Every structure is written in C-alpha cells, then in structure tokens.
C-alpha positions in Angstrom: 57.2 63.6 86.9 59.6 62.9 84.0 62.5 60.9 85.7 60.2 59.0 88.0 57.8 58.2 85.2 60.5 57.1 82.8 62.1 54.8 85.4 58.7 53.3 86.2 57.9 52.6 82.5 61.4 51.1 81.9 61.4 48.8 84.9 57.8 47.6 84.4 58.5 47.1 80.7 61.5 44.9 81.7 59.4 43.1 84.3 56.9 42.3 81.5 59.7 41.0 79.3 58.8 43.6 76.6 61.2 45.3 74.3 61.0 49.1 73.6 59.7 48.3 70.2 56.9 46.0 71.6 55.8 48.6 74.1 55.9 51.5 71.7 54.1 49.7 68.9 50.9 51.4 67.9 51.5 54.2 70.4 54.7 56.2 69.8 58.0 55.8 68.1 60.8 53.8 69.7 63.1 56.8 69.9 60.4 58.8 71.7 59.8 56.0 74.2 63.6 55.9 74.8 63.5 59.6 75.6 60.6 59.1 78.0 62.5 56.3 79.8 65.6 58.4 80.1 63.6 61.3 81.6 64.3 63.7 78.7 60.7 63.8 77.4 57.4 64.5 79.2 54.6 62.6 77.3 51.0 63.8 77.2 48.4 62.2 79.4 46.9 60.1 76.6 50.3 58.5 75.9 50.9 57.7 79.6 47.4 56.1 79.7 48.1 53.9 76.6 51.6 52.8 77.9 50.0 52.1 81.3 47.4 49.9 79.7 50.0 47.8 77.9 52.1 47.5 81.1 48.9 46.8 83.2 49.8 49.6 85.7 48.1 52.9 86.4 51.0 55.3 85.7 48.8 58.3 86.5 48.1 57.2 90.0 51.2 58.1 92.1 49.8 56.1 95.0 50.4 52.9 93.0 53.9 54.0 91.8 56.9 53.3 94.0 60.0 54.7 92.4 63.6 55.0 93.5 62.8 58.6 94.3 59.9 57.6 96.5 62.1 55.3 98.5 65.0 57.8 98.7 62.5 60.4 100.0 61.4 57.9 102.7 65.1 57.4 103.6 65.5 61.1 103.9 62.4 61.5 106.1 64.0 58.8 108.4 67.2 60.8 108.4 65.3 63.8 109.6 63.4 61.7 112.2 60.1 62.9 110.7 57.8 60.4 112.3 54.4 61.3 110.8 55.6 61.6 107.2 57.8 58.5 107.5 54.8 56.5 108.6 52.6 57.8 105.8 55.2 57.1 103.1 56.2 53.7 104.6 52.6 52.6 104.4 52.6 53.4 100.6 55.8 51.5 100.1 54.8 48.5 102.2 51.5 48.2 100.4 53.1 48.4 97.0 56.4 46.5 97.4 55.6 44.4 94.3 55.7 47.6 92.3 59.1 48.7 93.6 60.9 49.4 90.3 64.5 49.0 91.4 64.9 45.6 93.0 68.3 46.6 94.3 66.5 48.9 96.7 64.6 46.0 98.4 67.6 45.2 100.7 68.0 48.8 101.7 64.3 49.1 102.4 64.5 46.1 104.7 67.5 47.6 106.5 65.8 51.0 106.9 62.8 49.3 108.4 65.0 48.6 111.4 65.4 52.3 112.1 61.7 52.9 111.2 60.7 50.5 113.9 63.0 52.2 116.4 61.6 55.6 115.4 58.0 54.4 116.1 59.2 52.7 119.3 58.4 49.2 118.1 61.5 47.7 119.7 60.2 44.1 119.6 59.9 44.3 115.8 63.3 46.1 115.6 64.9 43.3 117.6 63.5 40.6 115.2 64.8 42.6 112.2 68.3 42.8 113.7 68.3 39.0 114.1 67.0 38.5 110.5 69.4 41.1 109.0 72.4 39.7 110.9 71.9 36.3 109.1 72.0 37.9 105.6 74.6 40.6 106.4 77.4 38.6 104.7 75.8 39.4 101.4 75.5 43.1 102.1 77.2 45.8 100.0 79.3 48.4 101.7 76.4 50.9 101.6 74.1 48.3 103.1 76.7 47.5 105.8 76.9 51.2 106.7 73.1 51.5 107.2 72.9 48.2 109.0 75.5 49.2 111.7 74.1 52.7 111.9 70.6 51.5 112.6 71.7 48.8 115.1 73.4 51.7 116.8 70.2 53.6 116.9 68.5 50.5 118.4 71.0 50.3 121.2 70.9 54.1 121.8 67.1 54.0 122.3 67.6 51.1 124.8 70.0 53.3 126.8 72.9 51.0 125.8 75.1 53.9 124.8 78.5 52.1 124.7 77.0 49.5 122.3 75.5 52.3 120.2 78.8 53.9 120.0 80.6 50.7 118.9 78.0 50.2 116.1 78.3 53.9 114.9 82.0 53.5 114.7 81.6 50.3 112.7 79.3 52.2 110.4 82.0 54.9 109.9 84.3 52.3 108.4 82.0 52.0 105.4 81.9 55.7 104.6 85.0 55.8 102.3 83.1 56.0 99.0 82.2 59.2 97.2 78.6 58.5 98.2 79.4 59.9 101.7 81.9 62.6 100.9 80.6 65.9 102.3 77.1 64.5 102.5 74.5 65.2 105.1 74.4 61.4 105.9 78.1 61.2 107.0 77.8 64.3 109.2 74.6 63.0 110.7 76.6 59.9 111.7 79.3 62.2 113.2 76.6 63.8 115.3 75.4 60.4 116.4 78.9 59.3 117.4 79.3 62.5 119.3 76.0 62.0 121.1 76.7 58.3 122.0 80.3 59.2 123.1 78.8 61.9 125.3 76.4 59.5 126.9 79.3 57.0 127.4 81.3 59.7 129.2 83.9 60.0 126.5 84.1 63.8 126.3 87.2 64.1 124.1 85.8 61.8 121.5 82.4 63.5 121.6 84.1 66.9 121.1 86.0 65.8 118.0 82.9 64.5 116.3 80.6 67.4 117.4 83.1 69.9 115.8 83.2 67.8 112.6 79.4 67.8 112.4 79.1 71.5 113.4 81.4 72.6 110.5 79.1 70.9 108.0 75.8 72.3 109.5 77.3 75.8 109.7 78.2 75.7 106.0 74.7 74.5 105.2 73.0 77.0 107.5 71.2 74.3 109.4 70.8 76.4 112.6 68.9 73.7 114.6 71.6 71.1 114.1 74.2 73.8 114.9 72.6 74.4 118.2 72.4 70.7 119.0 76.2 70.4 118.2 76.9 73.4 120.5 75.0 71.7 123.3 77.1 68.5 122.9 80.2 70.6 122.8 79.1 72.4 126.0 78.6 69.0 127.7 82.1 67.8 126.6 83.8 71.0 127.8 81.9 70.8 131.1 83.2 67.2 131.6 86.8 68.2 131.0 86.3 71.1 133.5 86.5 73.8 130.9 83.5 75.8 132.3 84.3 78.9 130.2 84.0 77.1 126.9 81.0 75.1 128.2 79.1 78.3 129.0 80.1 79.8 125.7 78.7 76.8 123.8 75.5 76.7 125.8 75.0 80.4 125.1 75.5 79.9 121.4 72.8 77.3 121.5 70.4 79.6 123.5 70.9 82.4 121.0 70.0 80.1 118.1 67.1 78.6 120.0 65.7 82.1 120.7 66.2 83.1 117.0 64.4 80.0 115.8 61.8 80.1 118.6 62.7 76.5 119.3 61.4 75.4 122.7 62.9 71.9 122.4 66.4 73.4 122.2 65.7 75.8 125.1 64.8 72.8 127.3 68.1 71.2 126.7 70.0 74.5 127.1 68.4 75.3 130.4 68.9 71.8 131.7 72.6 71.7 130.9 73.4 75.3 132.1 71.6 74.2 135.3 74.1 71.3 135.5 77.0 73.6 134.9 75.8 75.9 137.6 75.4 73.0 140.0 79.0 71.8 139.4 80.2 75.4 140.2 78.2 75.2 143.4 76.0 78.1 142.2 73.0 76.3 143.6 70.5 79.2 143.3 71.3 79.6 139.6 71.1 75.8 139.1 67.6 75.7 140.6 66.5 78.7 138.5 67.6 77.0 135.2 66.2 73.6 136.2 62.9 75.2 137.0 62.9 76.9 133.5 63.6 73.5 132.0 60.8 71.9 134.0 58.2 74.6 133.1 59.0 74.1 129.4 58.7 70.3 129.7 55.3 70.2 131.5 53.5 68.9 128.4 56.3 66.5 127.4 56.2 62.7 127.6 57.1 61.4 131.0 60.6 60.2 130.3 61.6 63.8 129.3 59.5 65.5 132.0 61.3 63.6 134.8 64.8 64.9 133.9 64.5 68.4 135.5 62.4 66.9 138.3 65.3 64.5 139.2 67.8 67.4 138.9 65.7 69.6 141.3 65.4 66.7 143.8 69.2 66.2 143.8 70.0 69.9 144.0 67.8 70.4 147.0 69.3 67.2 148.5 72.8 68.7 148.1 71.7 71.8 149.9 70.4 69.8 152.8 66.9 71.1 152.0 65.1 67.9 152.7 61.6 69.4 152.6 62.0 70.6 149.0 63.9 67.5 148.0 61.0 65.4 149.2 58.5 67.5 147.2 60.4 66.8 144.0 61.0 63.2 144.9 57.3 62.6 145.4 56.5 64.2 142.1 59.1 62.0 140.4 57.8 58.8 142.1 54.3 59.7 141.0 55.4 60.3 137.4 57.3 57.0 137.0 54.6 54.7 138.4 53.6 53.4 134.9 57.2 53.4 133.4 59.5 50.4 133.2 63.2 51.1 134.1 64.2 50.6 130.5 62.6 54.0 129.6 65.0 56.1 131.7 67.9 55.7 134.1 66.1 58.4 136.3 63.5 55.8 137.3 66.0 53.9 139.4 67.4 57.3 140.5 64.1 58.3 142.2 63.9 54.9 143.9 67.5 55.2 145.2 66.8 58.8 146.5 63.7 57.6 148.1 66.0 55.6 150.5 68.5 58.4 150.8 66.0 61.2 151.5 63.7 59.2 153.8 66.6 57.4 155.5 68.0 53.9 155.2 67.3 52.6 158.6 64.4 50.8 160.2 62.0 49.7 157.5 64.5 50.7 154.7 67.1 48.1 155.6 66.6 46.4 152.2 68.4 49.3 150.5 71.5 47.2 149.9 69.4 44.3 148.5 67.7 46.7 146.1 71.0 48.2 145.0 72.7 44.8 144.5 69.9 42.9 142.9 68.3 45.7 140.7 70.1 48.9 140.3 73.7 47.8 139.8 72.9 44.8 137.5 70.8 47.2 135.4 73.6 49.7 135.1 76.1 46.9 134.3 73.9 45.6 131.5 73.5 49.0 130.0 77.3 49.7 130.5 76.4 52.9 132.3 79.7 52.9 134.3 79.7 56.5 135.5 76.2 56.0 137.0 77.3 52.7 138.4 80.3 54.3 140.2 77.9 56.9 141.6 75.6 54.3 143.1 78.5 52.1 144.3 79.6 55.1 146.3 76.2 55.4 147.9 76.1 51.7 148.7 79.5 52.1 150.4 78.2 55.0 152.4 75.2 53.0 153.4 77.4 50.2 154.7 79.7 52.7 156.5 76.6 54.3 158.2 75.6 50.8 159.3 79.1 50.1 160.6 79.8 47.4 158.1 83.2 48.8 157.4 84.6 45.9 155.4 81.7 46.0 152.9 82.0 49.8 152.9 85.6 49.6 152.0 85.0 47.0 149.3 82.3 49.1 147.5 84.3 52.3 147.8 87.1 50.4 146.0 84.6 49.1 143.4 83.5 52.7 142.7 87.1 53.8 142.3 88.0 50.9 140.0 84.9 51.6 137.9 85.9 55.2 137.3 89.5 54.2 136.6 88.3 51.7 134.0 86.3 54.5 132.3 89.4 56.7 132.0 91.0 53.9 129.9 88.2 53.8 127.4 
C-alpha cells in the first residue's frame, strides 16, 4: 500500500494547496509525512484516517483511490486483452476520474479508452474517439503518439482493414526509440501486431521478420502461449513463400505448446492452418480431417469464428468436385451468417459467392456479375483485401467466359493479374 498511498496523499495535498507542515500539523512530524509520501514509511490506520480527514478523502477505501499504479494496471490488462478485468477496473477509473492523482495520466487514459472500446466491440464510440484524439494529437508526447497510432491500428484491424492497421502499427513503431520501450513487453507486443497485420495483408516476408523478433522475447520470458501464436504466424508466412517444410515445423511447434498448455484456442488455429497447408499440397483427405478437427473445437464459438472451418470445408469439397458435401457445408454457412453484417467476416461474402458457384450461375442466377460488381468487389477494395479481390475477379472472369462474354472475361482476368502484381510491389 505504501507507494500508492504516499502518492495519493501527496497529490491530494497539492490539490488542496496544503504544505507538508499544514497537513502534518497535529498528526505527525513533517519528516514522517515526507517518508510516507515517498513510500518509505507505512503509517498505522489511525494516522491514515486523520490525514484523510484533513484531505477530505477516504484513504482506506481503495475503491475511491485511483493512483498511477491503478491506471498502469488497467493499461496492462488492456495489453493482455483481459476483457472482464479491463471493464471492472475501467468502471472504477471512470467513476473516480476527479481523484486521479497524476493529471499527466489523463491524456493516456483518454487514448487507452480507444482500445478499450475496440476490445468491448463498441466501434461507434471508438470512431468518435479517433476523431476527437486526432484533433488534439499535435499536443501529444512521443509516448502518447505511440499509443494513439497503435490503438488506431487495432481499430482498423478489428474492421478487417488490415493494410490500414499495418500502416498505423508501423507509425507507432517510430515512437519506440526511448528507454521506455527497450526490451519491454509493450514493444514486442507491437512487433506481434505488425506481424499479424502484415500476414493478413499478404506480406509474408515482413510478417516473418516481426514474428521472429516477437518470438525471441516471448521465449526469453517463457510466455509459451505467445510463443505458440508467433509460431503460427511464422507457419503462415513460410506457407505463403512456399516453404512447406518450415511451415509444418512451425505449426507442429505450436501444437506441442498447445497440447502442453491444454489450450484449445491455439489448437483451433493450428488445425485450421495445417488444413490449409494440406490443401495447398493437394492432400485433400488430410485437409478435410484437420478442418473437421478445427470445426469440432469451434462449435461453441461466436459465429464469425465458427464459420472459418465451415468455409474451408465447403471450398475443399468444391475443389474435389464433391458438390453434395460442398452444398451441405454451404447451407450450414448460409444459415450461420443470416444475422451477421459483412463487416464481421470476409467469409460472409464468400458463402454468398459460392452459393452461385455451387448452385450454378445460369437461369435465375444471372445476377452473379451484378452482385460481384456492386457488393463483393467494392467491399474488398474498401478493406484493401487485394488477394481476396484477385480471387473473386478471377471467378467473375470465369463467369463471363462461361457466358461467352469473352471481352469482359479477358478484361477481368487481366484485372486479377494486375491486382496480384500490385501486391508483389508492396
């Protein structure tokens, strides 16, 4: 209690325009008060009560006392994405902002509220905060700029805008030169976020560089869960540069850690990604086995996570020409996404596109091109999901070819090629 209590007494004394002598008068000596404020003395309960009476604050009630340590603990809970505890502690801070002892923390609290709202999925409030913070950002310190860019990155990541997220994370990295970030958990968490956003943006080499940086830190600190997450990102990067041997090795490292920890969340990701690796190797039976394992583990998940293996199974059976099973997984996917807006997952449009592909694009489905041109492609362009855009441009080209519209088919094949070419220049 010593350091927190001492800081609280000092700051509230200064707020009351009292000298040490005035506060100590009739209670304790000035030198003893000085030791309390410096955190080198632990006063008895009676002294705390008397000092609190003079300061008009209940120093024994921790619920009314918001110290620098309280706020830093909230920041750390956000770093760990601990939703329940973040909410609990934020409510304390929010209801007692007037008692925040270090006024320099107020700006950081406001900036951290941005990620807090992202974490609790209040994206409307997060957007308002970005607008508000942007107006005052010219007055931010370097540390405040770091957190501002990092949390704006988190906002865009949550909205599936991975390229914008990556841009903001890289901006945040420019403000990490001070000793505050040297060898800290904070900077290596940013490295992990950069790796993740680069992976989603289909920049495997960049993702690999930053996942290795993050992994080295988490290994040295024995954070096995984060080590496994880094191995998964590395596996995805190796897979995308066609190094299947290292990809498999990375995924297996992650599985071993997940088994050791008994961590189901990690196993879901491992099975899903090994399924993808097997699919690329045309080992379709293995791919289906791994996707089914992922699906079984995700049955109780929220819908945006549950539809990932459903989509993979639908596409795998489609590749095999097994239309009966492809339809079964398509129908399950369509049923799951009924109440979801497209902003929640790119797979939502995927099911709608495959509804055309699996059921045929003739007869009553002649609006396939309108759907692609007016909904799917603009959505992917807005989100800067260029790899996915190229994939659907190719299917639009095939649609036009099958309908003997060869000029349009040629145009969209070229568009798909150009989109992939542009990605290689990123």
